[in-house]
C-alpha positions in Angstrom: -118.9 -180.6 6.9 -120.5 -183.5 8.1 -122.9 -182.9 10.4 -121.3 -184.8 12.6 -118.6 -183.0 12.7 -119.7 -180.1 13.9 -118.5 -178.9 17.5 -117.1 -182.0 18.6 -118.3 -182.8 22.1 -113.9 -183.5 22.5 -113.4 -179.7 22.0 -114.7 -179.1 25.4 -112.1 -181.0 27.0 -109.5 -178.8 26.7 -111.4 -176.0 26.4 -112.5 -176.5 30.5 -109.0 -177.6 31.1 -107.4 -174.5 30.0 -109.8 -171.9 31.7 -109.0 -174.0 34.6 -105.5 -173.4 34.2 -106.1 -169.6 33.8 -108.6 -169.4 36.1 -107.0 -171.5 39.0 -103.4 -171.1 38.9 -103.1 -166.9 38.8 -104.5 -166.7 42.3 -102.3 -167.8 44.0 -99.5 -165.6 42.7 -96.5 -165.0 40.1 -95.1 -168.2 39.7 -98.8 -170.4 39.4 -99.1 -167.0 36.8 -96.5 -168.5 35.7 -96.6 -172.1 35.3 -100.5 -171.9 34.0 -99.5 -169.6 30.7 -97.9 -172.6 28.6 -100.7 -175.2 29.7 -103.6 -173.3 29.8 -103.2 -171.2 26.5 -102.5 -174.0 24.4 -105.7 -176.0 25.7 -108.0 -173.0 25.4 -107.0 -171.7 22.1 -106.9 -175.7 20.6 -110.3 -176.8 22.0 -112.4 -172.6 20.7 -110.3 -173.9 17.3 -111.5 -177.4 17.8 -115.1 -175.8 17.4 -114.5 -173.5 14.7 -112.8 -175.5 12.2 -112.8 -179.1 13.5 -110.4 -181.7 11.7 -107.8 -179.3 11.2 -104.4 -180.8 11.5 -102.1 -178.2 13.7 -105.0 -177.9 15.9 -103.7 -181.7 17.6 -100.7 -180.6 17.9 -101.5 -178.3 20.1 -104.2 -179.9 21.9 -101.7 -182.7 23.2 -98.7 -180.6 23.4 -100.5 -178.5 26.0 -102.0 -181.8 28.0 -98.7 -182.7 28.5 -97.4 -179.7 29.0 -100.1 -179.5 31.9 -99.6 -182.8 33.1 -95.6 -182.1 33.4 -96.2 -178.4 35.1 -99.0 -179.4 37.6 -96.3 -181.3 39.7 -95.0 -177.9 40.4 -98.1 -175.8 40.4 -98.9 -178.5 43.6 -96.6 -176.3 45.8 -98.1 -173.0 45.0 -102.0 -174.1 44.7 -101.9 -177.0 47.2 -102.1 -180.9 46.6 -105.4 -181.6 45.4 -106.3 -178.6 42.8 -102.9 -179.4 41.5 -104.0 -182.7 41.0 -107.2 -181.7 39.4 -105.1 -179.9 37.0 -103.2 -182.8 36.2 -106.5 -184.8 35.5 -107.6 -181.9 33.5 -104.8 -181.8 31.0 -104.1 -186.0 30.7 -108.1 -185.4 29.5 -107.1 -182.7 27.4 -103.7 -184.8 26.0 -106.4 -187.4 25.1 -109.1 -185.2 23.3 -106.2 -184.1 21.2 -104.3 -187.7 20.1 -108.5 -189.0 19.7 -109.7 -185.8 17.6 -106.8 -186.5 15.3 -107.4 -190.0 14.8 -111.0 -189.6 14.2 -110.9 -187.0 11.0 -108.2 -188.8 9.8 -109.5 -190.2 5.8 -109.4 -193.7 6.2 -106.6 -195.5 3.5 -107.6 -198.6 0.9 -105.4 -201.0 2.2 -104.9 -200.0 5.8 -107.1 -201.7 8.9 -109.4 -199.4 9.7 -108.7 -197.3 13.4 -109.6 -198.8 16.8 -110.7 -196.0 19.0 -109.4 -196.4 22.5 -108.2 -194.0 25.0 -104.8 -196.2 24.9 -104.8 -195.3 20.6 -106.2 -191.9 21.7 -102.6 -191.9 24.1 -100.4 -192.9 21.4 -101.9 -190.8 19.3 -101.3 -187.6 22.0 -97.8 -188.6 22.1 -97.2 -188.3 17.9 -99.0 -184.9 18.2 -97.2 -183.6 21.0 -94.0 -184.2 19.3 -95.4 -182.4 15.8 -96.1 -179.6 17.8 -92.3 -179.1 18.9 -91.0 -179.6 15.6 -93.5 -177.4 14.0 -92.7 -175.0 16.7 -88.4 -175.4 16.2 -88.0 -176.4 12.1 -85.2 -174.3 10.6 -86.8 -173.7 7.8 -84.8 -171.8 5.6 -85.6 -167.8 5.3 -87.2 -165.8 2.6 -84.3 -164.5 1.3 -82.7 -168.1 0.4 -86.0 -168.9 -1.6 -84.4 -167.5 -4.6 -81.1 -169.6 -4.5 -83.4 -172.8 -3.4 -85.3 -172.2 -6.7 -82.6 -172.2 -8.6 -80.8 -174.7 -7.8 -83.7 -176.9 -8.0 -84.5 -175.9 -11.5 -80.7 -176.6 -12.0 -80.9 -179.8 -10.8 -84.0 -180.8 -12.5 -82.4 -179.7 -15.5 -79.5 -181.9 -14.8 -80.7 -184.9 -13.8 -83.0 -185.3 -17.0 -79.9 -184.8 -19.2 -78.0 -187.5 -17.5 -81.1 -189.6 -17.4 -81.5 -190.1 -13.7 -84.9 -189.3 -13.6 -85.9 -192.0 -15.6 -83.4 -194.4 -14.6 -83.1 -192.9 -11.0 -80.3 -196.1 -9.4 -77.5 -195.0 -11.8 -78.1 -191.0 -9.6 -75.9 -193.5 -7.1 -72.3 -194.5 -7.2 -70.9 -197.7 -5.8 -68.4 -196.5 -3.3 -65.3 -198.4 -2.4 -64.1 -200.6 0.3 -64.2 -199.4 3.7 -60.9 -200.3 4.9 -59.0 -199.7 8.5 -62.0 -198.2 9.9 -61.1 -196.7 13.1 -62.2 -198.6 16.3 -62.2 -198.0 19.6 -64.0 -199.8 23.1 -66.1 -197.6 25.2 -69.3 -198.4 27.2 -73.0 -196.7 28.0 -73.8 -197.8 31.2 -73.8 -201.8 31.2 -73.8 -202.2 27.9 -69.9 -202.2 25.7 -69.8 -201.6 22.5 -66.9 -200.2 20.0 -67.2 -196.7 17.9 -66.3 -196.9 14.9 -65.4 -194.3 12.8 -64.2 -193.6 8.9 -64.1 -190.9 6.4 -67.1 -190.9 4.9 -65.7 -189.7 1.2 -68.8 -189.4 -0.3 -69.2 -186.2 -2.8 -72.2 -184.9 -4.7 -71.6 -185.2 -8.8 -69.0 -182.6 -10.2 -71.3 -179.6 -11.7 -74.4 -180.6 -9.0 -76.1 -177.8 -7.7 -75.0 -178.1 -3.8 -72.3 -179.5 -3.8 -69.7 -176.9 -2.0 -71.9 -176.1 0.4 -72.5 -180.0 0.9 -68.6 -180.2 1.3 -68.2 -177.0 3.6 -70.0 -179.4 6.2 -67.1 -180.6 8.1 -68.4 -182.6 10.9 -70.9 -184.3 8.5 -67.7 -185.7 6.6 -66.3 -188.0 9.5 -68.9 -191.3 9.9 -69.4 -192.9 13.0 -71.4 -195.9 13.7 -71.8 -198.2 16.8 -70.9 -201.6 17.2 -71.7 -204.7 19.1 -70.3 -207.9 18.4 -70.1 -211.1 20.1 -66.3 -213.2 20.2 -66.1 -217.1 19.0 -67.4 -218.0 15.4 -68.6 -215.6 13.1 -72.3 -214.6 13.6 -75.1 -213.0 11.8 -75.1 -208.8 11.2 -78.0 -206.5 11.6 -77.7 -202.9 10.3 -79.4 -201.1 12.3 -80.8 -197.2 11.0 -81.6 -194.6 13.4 -84.9 -192.3 12.9 -84.8 -188.4 12.7 -83.0 -186.7 15.2 -81.8 -189.5 16.6 -77.7 -190.3 16.2 -76.6 -190.6 19.9 -75.5 -193.9 21.4 -77.9 -193.9 24.6 -80.9 -193.2 22.2 -79.9 -195.5 19.4 -79.0 -198.5 21.3 -82.3 -197.7 23.1 -84.4 -198.0 20.0 -82.5 -201.0 19.1 -81.9 -202.5 22.5 -78.5 -205.1 22.6 -81.0 -207.3 25.6 -83.1 -208.6 22.9 -81.4 -208.2 19.6 -77.2 -208.9 20.0 -77.9 -211.5 23.5 -80.9 -213.0 23.2 -81.0 -213.3 19.0 -77.5 -213.8 19.3 -76.6 -211.4 16.1 -74.2 -208.7 15.7 -75.3 -204.8 15.3 -74.3 -202.1 13.9 -75.9 -199.0 14.2 -75.0 -195.9 11.7 -75.5 -192.8 12.0 -77.0 -190.9 9.9 -75.6 -187.6 8.0 -76.2 -184.9 9.7 -77.1 -186.3 13.0 -75.4 -186.7 16.2 -71.9 -185.8 15.9 -72.5 -185.2 11.9 -75.1 -182.5 13.0 -74.2 -178.8 11.7 -77.2 -177.1 12.9 -78.4 -176.4 16.2 -80.2 -180.0 17.0 -79.1 -183.3 15.8 -81.0 -183.8 12.2 -81.0 -180.0 11.7 -80.9 -179.6 7.4 -81.9 -183.2 6.5 -85.7 -182.2 6.0 -85.8 -178.5 6.5 -86.4 -177.4 3.4 -83.5 -176.9 1.6 -84.3 -179.3 -1.3 -80.6 -179.8 -2.5 -79.3 -180.7 0.8 -82.1 -183.3 1.3 -81.0 -185.3 -2.1 -77.0 -185.0 -1.0 -78.1 -186.2 2.4 -80.4 -189.2 1.3 -77.2 -189.8 -1.4 -74.7 -189.6 1.3 -76.2 -192.2 3.8 -77.0 -194.8 1.5 -73.2 -194.3 0.5 -72.0 -194.7 3.8 -74.4 -197.4 4.2 -73.3 -199.5 1.6 -69.9 -198.9 2.6 -70.1 -200.1 5.7 -72.6 -203.2 4.4 -69.2 -204.4 2.6 -67.5 -203.6 6.0 -69.7 -206.1 7.9 -68.9 -208.9 5.0 -65.6 -208.5 5.4 -66.1 -209.8 9.0 -66.8 -213.2 7.8 -70.7 -212.9 8.1 -72.7 -215.8 6.9 -75.8 -213.4 6.7 -76.3 -209.1 6.8 -80.0 -207.6 7.6 -80.9 -204.4 7.9 -83.2 -202.6 10.3 -84.6 -198.6 9.9 -87.1 -197.1 11.9 -88.7 -193.7 10.4 -86.3 -191.8 8.8 -84.5 -195.4 9.1 -87.4 -196.8 7.1 -86.5 -194.8 4.1 -83.2 -195.6 4.4 -83.4 -199.6 4.7 -86.6 -199.4 1.5 -83.5 -198.0 -0.9 -80.5 -199.5 0.7 -82.7 -203.0 -0.6 -82.7 -201.1 -3.7 -79.3 -200.5 -4.1 -77.5 -203.3 -2.7 -77.0 -206.8 -3.8 -77.2 -210.0 -1.3 -79.0 -208.7 1.7 -80.5 -211.3 3.9 -83.9 -209.2 4.7 -84.3 -205.8 5.2 -87.6 -205.2 7.7 -89.0 -201.2 7.1 -90.6 -200.4 10.0 -93.3 -197.3 10.0 -91.3 -195.9 7.0 -91.2 -192.4 5.5 -91.1 -193.2 1.3 -92.2 -189.5 0.2 -90.2 -186.8 1.4 -92.4 -184.4 -0.2 -95.8 -185.5 0.9 -94.2 -185.2 4.3 -93.3 -181.9 3.9 -96.8 -180.8 2.7 -98.5 -182.0 5.3 -96.2 -180.9 8.1 -94.5 -177.7 7.0 -96.0 -174.2 8.1 -99.1 -173.4 6.3 -97.8 -169.9 5.2 -94.2 -171.5 3.8 -96.3 -174.1 2.4 -98.5 -171.6 0.5 -95.5 -169.5 -0.5 -94.1 -173.3 -1.7 -97.0 -174.1 -3.7 -97.0 -170.2 -5.0 -93.4 -170.8 -6.0 -94.2 -174.2 -8.5 -91.9 -176.4 -5.9 -94.5 -179.1 -5.5 -93.8 -180.7 -8.8 -90.1 -179.5 -8.6 -89.9 -181.4 -5.5 -91.3 -184.3 -6.7 -89.6 -184.9 -9.9 -85.7 -184.7 -8.5 -86.6 -186.4 -5.5 -87.4 -189.3 -8.1 -83.0 -190.0 -7.4 -83.3 -190.8 -3.6 -87.3 -192.3 -4.0 -87.3 -196.0 -2.5 -90.5 -195.9 -4.7 -88.8 -195.2 -7.9 -86.4 -198.1 -7.5 -87.3 -201.8 -7.6 -85.8 -203.9 -4.8 -83.0 -206.2 -4.9 -83.6 -209.1 -2.2 -86.8 -211.7 -3.2 -89.4 -210.6 -1.8 -89.5 -213.0 1.2 -86.8 -211.7 2.3 -88.8 -207.8 2.8 -91.3 -207.1 5.5 -92.4 -203.9 7.2 -94.4 -203.0 10.0 -96.0 -199.8 10.6 -98.8 -198.3 12.7 -102.9 -197.9 11.0 -103.2 -194.3 13.4 -99.3 -193.1 12.9 -99.7 -189.1 12.5 -95.5 -188.0 12.0 -95.3 -190.4 8.8 -98.8 -191.5 7.4 -100.3 -195.1 7.4 -100.0 -194.2 3.6 -96.4 -194.0 2.9 -96.2 -197.6 4.5 -99.1 -198.8 2.1 -97.3 -197.5 -1.2 -94.1 -199.2 -0.1 -95.8 -202.5 0.7 -97.2 -202.6 -3.0 -94.2 -201.4 -4.4 -92.2 -204.6 -3.0 -95.0 -207.0 -4.0 -97.1 -207.3 -0.9 -94.5 -208.6 1.3 -95.0 -209.5 5.1 -96.3 -206.6 6.8 -97.6 -205.7 10.5 -100.1 -203.6 11.4 -100.6 -202.1 15.1 -103.3 -199.6 16.8 -101.4 -197.1 17.1 -98.8 -194.1 17.0 -95.7 -193.4 15.3 -93.3 -194.3 18.2 -95.0 -196.5 20.4 -94.7 -199.9 18.6 -92.3 -201.7 20.8 -95.0 -201.4 23.1 -97.3 -203.7 20.9 -96.1 -207.3 21.3 -97.5 -208.3 17.7 -94.4 -205.5 16.5 -91.8 -207.5 18.4 -92.7 -211.1 17.5 -93.2 -210.0 14.0 -89.4 -208.9 14.0 -87.9 -211.5 16.0 -89.9 -214.1 13.4 -88.4 -212.3 10.6 -84.8 -211.9 11.8 -85.2 -216.1 12.9 -86.8 -217.2 9.7 -84.3 -214.9 7.4 -81.1 -214.4 9.4 -80.3 -217.4 12.0 
């Protein structure tokens, strides 16, 4: 271990904050004690762990989560402990949150081709949000039970054999069939506050290949078989269309339209928008949460979910073109960036593709963020190499893009913790180094960076308008 990594000074901040919560709040009764348990234990444990195992990824997750919980719980705690002690607890919790973000960013290994991270309070806050999100995902991940491992392993082995026999591992584009045209979808007008839009739905029609492992299980997901999209279009002459692809665990109009704000894209830039709902998300969910099953360790479900996604997207692109669209572009964030890149490798004649904070390698994400014991078991079963092989058929890094280099765009964060910067760098290299905007921040903070907003606006003006 490098000498400067021993006993990192930021470790003392969550440690002291956690001790203050656990010492001060219980002096004021049971309610104050109950409010102190979560932030106090998380920050104290994280601070001690930072001293003992500096740089271990999950430690920063829980330091940031504990700090964020402390800031939020300081408000109700104020009724029990008083305003001044509550303000002190809130300040200490905010400092613990920032310490978690700083600890994470300063121990990340630099990536060749990615600008160096510029440390500071703003960056620590943005990374802290990423870390808190990762903690909640890790705590609530719906992973398969141990009893399901034999079935998952058998399906993966059978899929590898089938994919190799049919040549799909060498030519993954041939795995994807061209879907039929989308004709006469159901469309009804609706509203979200002051925003009027149309809710488009249709029967997806996607089915895995005959004999493909997991086919019958996938077809049993009844809610997923109906595809949905939110549509905003102008009256009058035809306008360019932008297909906006949401990220993981989104799929609800109030979230999706917030990520692709109509005041900017629809009104100011004058674009028609269509925001598809990805499989297993929103109204298509089959688990407790939106997105459950897409990236949950069931390998064939992930392959079918991604193949189903690009099938539906291609049908929607065809429908958009039937509306006399003079130009069609696609933009997606995170998991939507993955789908943007894959769609750009399969669909002809797109006018632009903007991959934002894009995931590009599901296998590497799984082995970076999964629970330690689950990952050890997967390594023991030899799942790393199998996953890498069978995911070739849905990898945007294994199929060349079909639109010209000057119409490819990427933006990404130098300190992203949900999707490491290396994944965006790999797509940039695969796409022959097109225009890219790196911002100093975390995964979900891109809208706070004016350079990213200018980059997207320029890309849309140059390619669609």
